[in-house]
OpenMM code with the backbone's topology and positions (N, CA, C; nanometers):
from openmm import Vec3, app, unit

residues = "MET LEU MET SER GLU GLY PHE ILE LYS ALA ARG PRO LEU ALA ASN LYS PHE VAL GLN LEU TYR ALA LEU CYS LYS GLU LEU LEU SER LYS GLN MET HIS TYR ASP TRP GLY LEU ARG ALA VAL LYS SER LEU LEU ARG GLN ALA GLY ALA LEU LYS ARG LYS GLU PRO GLU SER ASP GLU ASN PRO VAL LEU CYS".split()
positions = [
    Vec3(0.9983, -0.0275, 0.2557),
    Vec3(0.9519, 0.0917, 0.1881),
    Vec3(0.8552, 0.1710, 0.2772),
    Vec3(0.7714, 0.1010, 0.3522),
    Vec3(0.6784, 0.1718, 0.4402),
    Vec3(0.7522, 0.2530, 0.5458),
    Vec3(0.8575, 0.1968, 0.6007),
    Vec3(0.9333, 0.2696, 0.7023),
    Vec3(0.9987, 0.3935, 0.6419),
    Vec3(1.0480, 0.3825, 0.5210),
    Vec3(1.1104, 0.4981, 0.4572),
    Vec3(1.0079, 0.6062, 0.4238),
    Vec3(0.8816, 0.5686, 0.4170),
    Vec3(0.7748, 0.6655, 0.3918),
    Vec3(0.7185, 0.7228, 0.5216),
    Vec3(0.7710, 0.6797, 0.6365),
    Vec3(0.7331, 0.7396, 0.7633),
    Vec3(0.6344, 0.6600, 0.8471),
    Vec3(0.6051, 0.5375, 0.8088),
    Vec3(0.5112, 0.4562, 0.8854),
    Vec3(0.5821, 0.3901, 1.0027),
    Vec3(0.5194, 0.3961, 1.1189),
    Vec3(0.5763, 0.3377, 1.2402),
    Vec3(0.5444, 0.1884, 1.2483),
    Vec3(0.4204, 0.1521, 1.2194),
    Vec3(0.3751, 0.0123, 1.2257),
    Vec3(0.3906, -0.0537, 1.0890),
    Vec3(0.5111, -0.0543, 1.0370),
    Vec3(0.5338, -0.0985, 0.8992),
    Vec3(0.5075, -0.2479, 0.8780),
    Vec3(0.5499, -0.3331, 0.9686),
    Vec3(0.5354, -0.4775, 0.9466),
    Vec3(0.3893, -0.5216, 0.9391),
    Vec3(0.3035, -0.4863, 1.0364),
    Vec3(0.1632, -0.5292, 1.0238),
    Vec3(0.0933, -0.4672, 0.9022),
    Vec3(0.1291, -0.3435, 0.8703),
    Vec3(0.0697, -0.2810, 0.7518),
    Vec3(0.1163, -0.3500, 0.6242),
    Vec3(0.2421, -0.3904, 0.6214),
    Vec3(0.2941, -0.4608, 0.5047),
    Vec3(0.2212, -0.5935, 0.4856),
    Vec3(0.1972, -0.6649, 0.5945),
    Vec3(0.1237, -0.7913, 0.5845),
    Vec3(-0.0170, -0.7689, 0.5303),
    Vec3(-0.0856, -0.6667, 0.5807),
    Vec3(-0.2199, -0.6354, 0.5313),
    Vec3(-0.2162, -0.5980, 0.3836),
    Vec3(-0.1173, -0.5189, 0.3464),
    Vec3(-0.1064, -0.4753, 0.2077),
    Vec3(-0.0824, -0.5935, 0.1138),
    Vec3(0.0047, -0.6836, 0.1526),
    Vec3(0.0339, -0.8012, 0.0694),
    Vec3(-0.0911, -0.8873, 0.0541),
    Vec3(-0.1649, -0.9072, 0.1619),
    Vec3(-0.2884, -0.9859, 0.1543),
    Vec3(-0.3912, -0.9176, 0.0645),
    Vec3(-0.4069, -0.7879, 0.0800),
    Vec3(-0.5018, -0.7137, -0.0023),
    Vec3(-0.4632, -0.7183, -0.1497),
    Vec3(-0.3369, -0.6980, -0.1773),
    Vec3(-0.2876, -0.6985, -0.3150),
    Vec3(-0.3047, -0.8365, -0.3782),
    Vec3(-0.2749, -0.9415, -0.3022),
    Vec3(-0.2904, -1.0778, -0.3531),
    Vec3(-0.4374, -1.1093, -0.3810),
    Vec3(-0.5264, -1.0662, -0.2930),
    Vec3(-0.6691, -1.0881, -0.3154),
    Vec3(-0.7183, -1.0148, -0.4394),
    Vec3(-0.6775, -0.8917, -0.4548),
    Vec3(-0.7175, -0.8156, -0.5735),
    Vec3(-0.6675, -0.8829, -0.7010),
    Vec3(-0.5437, -0.9264, -0.6985),
    Vec3(-0.4866, -0.9921, -0.8159),
    Vec3(-0.5616, -1.1209, -0.8487),
    Vec3(-0.6035, -1.1907, -0.7453),
    Vec3(-0.6729, -1.3176, -0.7621),
    Vec3(-0.8179, -1.2988, -0.8060),
    Vec3(-0.8858, -1.2006, -0.7464),
    Vec3(-1.0292, -1.1871, -0.7677),
    Vec3(-1.0692, -1.0964, -0.8840),
    Vec3(-0.9865, -0.9978, -0.9146),
    Vec3(-1.0205, -0.9089, -1.0252),
    Vec3(-0.9945, -0.9790, -1.1577),
    Vec3(-1.0572, -0.9293, -1.2611),
    Vec3(-1.0429, -0.9940, -1.3915),
    Vec3(-0.8978, -0.9887, -1.4395),
    Vec3(-0.8656, -1.0722, -1.5321),
    Vec3(-0.7283, -1.0849, -1.5819),
    Vec3(-0.7017, -0.9887, -1.6979),
    Vec3(-0.7618, -0.8726, -1.6961),
    Vec3(-0.7457, -0.7729, -1.8017),
    Vec3(-0.6024, -0.7202, -1.8052),
    Vec3(-0.5595, -0.6793, -1.9213),
    Vec3(-0.4230, -0.6290, -1.9385),
    Vec3(-0.4000, -0.4960, -1.8661),
    Vec3(-0.5047, -0.4178, -1.8433),
    Vec3(-0.4847, -0.2861, -1.7831),
    Vec3(-0.4607, -0.2918, -1.6324),
    Vec3(-0.4779, -0.4068, -1.5701),
    Vec3(-0.4420, -0.4213, -1.4290),
    Vec3(-0.2930, -0.4500, -1.4202),
    Vec3(-0.2233, -0.3667, -1.3448),
    Vec3(-0.0786, -0.3812, -1.3318),
    Vec3(-0.0473, -0.4280, -1.1900),
    Vec3(0.0085, -0.5465, -1.1783),
    Vec3(0.0399, -0.6023, -1.0468),
    Vec3(0.1902, -0.6066, -1.0229),
    Vec3(0.2656, -0.5309, -1.0981),
    Vec3(0.4107, -0.5334, -1.0870),
    Vec3(0.4638, -0.4446, -0.9754),
    Vec3(0.5945, -0.4474, -0.9603),
    Vec3(0.6596, -0.3708, -0.8542),
    Vec3(0.6444, -0.2204, -0.8734),
    Vec3(0.6377, -0.1769, -0.9976),
    Vec3(0.6207, -0.0339, -1.0240),
    Vec3(0.4884, 0.0152, -0.9657),
    Vec3(0.3830, -0.0640, -0.9801),
    Vec3(0.2519, -0.0273, -0.9261),
    Vec3(0.2531, -0.0292, -0.7739),
    Vec3(0.3190, -0.1277, -0.7160),
    Vec3(0.3292, -0.1362, -0.5699),
    Vec3(0.4029, -0.0141, -0.5167),
    Vec3(0.5133, 0.0193, -0.5779),
    Vec3(0.5930, 0.1335, -0.5337),
    Vec3(0.5124, 0.2625, -0.5457),
    Vec3(0.4399, 0.2779, -0.6529),
    Vec3(0.3582, 0.3969, -0.6729),
    Vec3(0.2510, 0.4100, -0.5649),
    Vec3(0.1860, 0.3004, -0.5341),
    Vec3(0.0818, 0.3010, -0.4315),
    Vec3(0.1402, 0.3334, -0.2939),
    Vec3(0.2546, 0.2750, -0.2618),
    Vec3(0.3168, 0.3004, -0.1316),
    Vec3(0.3684, 0.4439, -0.1208),
    Vec3(0.4122, 0.5012, -0.2308),
    Vec3(0.4561, 0.6412, -0.2290),
    Vec3(0.3380, 0.7341, -0.2060),
    Vec3(0.2228, 0.7000, -0.2651),
    Vec3(0.1015, 0.7788, -0.2418),
    Vec3(0.0593, 0.7698, -0.0960),
    Vec3(0.0673, 0.6496, -0.0385),
    Vec3(0.0343, 0.6317, 0.1026),
    Vec3(0.1300, 0.7140, 0.1889),
    Vec3(0.2567, 0.7173, 0.1517),
    Vec3(0.3546, 0.7978, 0.2247),
    Vec3(0.3245, 0.9464, 0.2162),
    Vec3(0.2782, 0.9910, 0.1005),
    Vec3(0.2411, 1.1319, 0.0848),
    Vec3(0.1240, 1.1667, 0.1762),
    Vec3(0.0265, 1.0762, 0.1857),
    Vec3(-0.0858, 1.0983, 0.2769),
    Vec3(-0.0392, 1.1007, 0.4224),
    Vec3(0.0538, 1.0123, 0.4549),
    Vec3(0.1075, 1.0053, 0.5917),
    Vec3(0.1827, 1.1344, 0.6259),
    Vec3(0.2604, 1.1853, 0.5333),
    Vec3(0.3346, 1.3095, 0.5587),
    Vec3(0.2409, 1.4289, 0.5697),
    Vec3(0.1296, 1.4232, 0.4989),
    Vec3(0.0325, 1.5322, 0.5033),
    Vec3(-0.0326, 1.5416, 0.6417),
    Vec3(-0.0597, 1.4271, 0.7030),
    Vec3(-0.1196, 1.4209, 0.8370),
    Vec3(-0.0403, 1.3219, 0.9220),
    Vec3(0.0760, 1.3614, 0.9718),
    Vec3(0.1653, 1.2680, 1.0428),
    Vec3(0.1090, 1.2098, 1.1713),
    Vec3(0.0181, 1.2786, 1.2372),
    Vec3(-0.0354, 1.2303, 1.3639),
    Vec3(-0.1583, 1.1402, 1.3473),
    Vec3(-0.2061, 1.1237, 1.2254),
    Vec3(-0.3265, 1.0428, 1.2048),
    Vec3(-0.2951, 0.8941, 1.2146),
    Vec3(-0.4007, 0.8151, 1.2338),
    Vec3(-0.3861, 0.6700, 1.2432),
    Vec3(-0.3355, 0.6146, 1.1104),
    Vec3(-0.2430, 0.5200, 1.1160),
    Vec3(-0.1817, 0.4658, 0.9949),
    Vec3(-0.2691, 0.3642, 0.9225),
    Vec3(-0.3546, 0.2926, 0.9941),
    Vec3(-0.4343, 0.1874, 0.9321),
    Vec3(-0.5218, 0.2346, 0.8174),
    Vec3(-0.5984, 0.3423, 0.8321),
    Vec3(-0.6859, 0.3824, 0.7221),
    Vec3(-0.6112, 0.4276, 0.5962),
    Vec3(-0.4862, 0.4666, 0.6108),
    Vec3(-0.4107, 0.5124, 0.4939),
    Vec3(-0.3903, 0.3985, 0.3951),
    Vec3(-0.3634, 0.2797, 0.4451),
    Vec3(-0.3387, 0.1646, 0.3562),
    Vec3(-0.4562, 0.0701, 0.3424),
    Vec3(-0.5422, 0.0644, 0.4388),
    Vec3(-0.6475, -0.0372, 0.4350),
    Vec3(-0.7846, 0.0229, 0.4214),
] * unit.nanometer
topology = app.Topology()
chain = topology.addChain("A")
for resn in residues:
    res = topology.addResidue(resn, chain)
    for name in ("N", "CA", "C"):
        topology.addAtom(name, app.Element.getBySymbol(name[0]), res)
């Protein structure tokens, strides 16, 4: 999905994203309003892609991390 959104360094960013998402899921409270499903992941990655398209020459790391 990251590559389809225009990210060049998709694999290392994907690893960072998975680690961050897993930590958030583990450390944040177990409230019902936290959504850890695929729909939320897709939404977040689409937003990151929109930021990337807005500034294509910028560094990719700060967009996701």
